[in-house]
Structure formats: C-alpha cells, structure tokens
C-alpha angles and dihedrals in degrees: 000000000000089000089065095057109116091007112136101177133029121197114214132003118334118204121188110192141149135084091249088071108092101156139038094199091113087068095059093109093051113114103165140023110193091202132027125314112218122184115180145143093019134133095236117141097191142016092239107144096044096078095103099053108120098178148003135162091247132340113217120183118176146139094029100139096189094050105097104169120021103164097055092056093064098045 
C-alpha cells in the first residue's frame, strides 16, 4: 500500500487484497485507475481514502468482513 502513496493515476487493473490491509488511506491521492479497481479479502472497516477517485473501469468491493457500510463512505 505504501507504493500507492502520492500516486494519482494507475495504469491497468489494481487489486487490493490480503487480511493485513486494514486501511485504504494510502490511496487518498489516487484520482484514476485506467483498469478495474478490486478490493477484496481485506480487514478494512471503511472506504476512507477512496474519496478522490474520479474514474475507474469498474470498482469491485467484496469479501471484506469488517466493512459494514460501503455506500455511506463515498457519499
């Protein structure tokens, strides 16, 4: 995740996975994912850090047991 800090654009598909991932804050500078953004099998509790994304092919968020409310975080 540290590699995404200060990254504004990602070319290709970006998959965030692994139960050691508990926060998406490192992605707060990300504006665009040219491919699909997949977030699954993590320990995240919120989508904080994704507020600045303006576009992506698809955004798929699934199998994140600690994530209770995903839609409210992006409103």
